[in-house]
N, C-alpha and C positions, 0 to 999 in steps of 0.2 A: 505494499499499500503506500511505502513511503516514497514509490517511483512515481508516482499518478502525475499526470500532467496538471498545474495548478490554475484555475480560473476565479479572477475576483470581479466582484460587483459592488456598488458603492451607489447609495441613495439616501433620502432624507425621510424620516417619520415626521409628517407635518401635523402638528396639534394649533387649534386656537381656542379662544374662549368665546361663546357667544352667552351673554348674560352673564350667568353663575355657572355655566353648564360648559366642559372642557370637551372637545372633539377632537379626532384623528381622521385625516386623510388616507383612505384606502382605495386601490385601483381593482377594477373589475378586468380580469385578463384571463379569457378563455377556461371559464368554467371555475375560477377560484378568484380569491381575493389577495391582493398582493400589494407591497409598498412600491413606491415610485422608486426604480433602483436601475441601474444597466451597467454593461461592462466598461471597466476601465479602458481607456485609450492609451497608447503609448506616449510617453511623457507627462502623462495627468497625474496630479496629486489625488488623493481619496476625496478631498473636499471639493476639488473642481469638477470631478466625475460625479459627485453626488448634485451639485448645484446644476451641472448641465443637464444631468438626466432629468432633475426636478421639473426644468423648464421646457425642456424636449417634451415631457410627456403630460406636463399640465398647462404650460405658458405661465406658471407662477415665477417671477423673477425674483433675485437673490435680494433685491431691494426690498420686496414686500415681507422678509422674513429675518428672525434672528436665528443663527445657527449656531449650536453648542459644538464647536469642533475640537474639545477638550476631552470627552469622553464616550466615543461610539459605542454602540451594541455591535459585537461582531459574533457571528455565526459561521462556524466550518462545520463541513458534512462533504461525505462521498455522495455523487450521483451520477446517474448515467445522463451524458452529455450529448444531445440531438446534433448540435451544431458542428459545422467543419471546422476544424480537421479531426474532430474526435468521432463522429459519426457513431454516436449510442456507445461510445464507450465510458470508462469510470474516469473520473476527475476529481479532485479535491477542491470545493469550491470554498471561497470566503466571501462572505457579504459582510460590508462594514456600511452601518446605518447611524447617520447623525440624527440628533433630535434637534427639529427646529421649531418655531413659534412663529406663527402668522403676526404680523404687526396690526393687522386690522380684521376684525370677525367677519369682513366682507370678502376676504380673500378666498379665492375658489377657482379651480381649474376652469381654464378658459377654452382650452382645445385639448383634442386625446389624439396623440399620433400613435399610440401603441395599444390602446385599452379600448374595450368596448363601452366603458363607463367609470364613475367614481360615486363614492360616497363619503360624507361625513359621519362618521359614526360618535354617538355619545359616549364618552369614555366609562361612566358609571353603568351603562348597559353593556360595554365590553367586558367589564369586570365581573357583571353578573353571568356574562355568557361563559367566561373562562372558568368560573366556578361550578357552574351547573350548565353541563353542555349536553346533558340528554332529555331534560323534560322541558326546556324552554320554548313557549310559543313565539314565533317570531315572524316578520315579514321576508321576502325572498333574500332580500340583502343580507341579513342578519343568519338565514340559513345558509347561505353560501361561504359566510365570515365562520361559522359553526363548521361546516365542511371541511374546510382550508386549515386544517390542524398543524400543516408546517409552520405557522406562522405564530400559533398562539404562544410558544415559548419567548417570542422576541415582544409579543404584547405584554405578557407578564413582566419581563424586566423593564419594559416601559413605564407600566403602572407603579412598579416600586420606586422608579426614579423619579416620577412627576407628583408624588402624595401631594 
């Protein structure tokens, strides 16, 4: 496993406060929910990649958010990778996610380049979902989030950090 090819993606977990409620932006992507993130390009830093991907995927500009670059959430795992040159082979993937906060409660995705949609999820509802994933009655977006278990550990880390 030590000789597996390395793949790295970076992104932003974007939150905002509307009234007294904290919300998180999540993207709809081919039958799952995910964060705004993408592959790092040659010469990019993790932060530059994360901000580029946020803008490319949502239209949200760096000037519209405050980004905590000091303590990203990092997730590493082995997965099969469909893209060339891996063609279904295993890779060791590292995902670096920075926590961002929208400066304005009206901040939202203005265009979608790679996703079928987006949702601002209420953080209290996400917390309830993560604590009780089997019996919750929810709308289709929350059902999709419930089924996308791969991001649940990252959401749990986020909830711990933004108490």
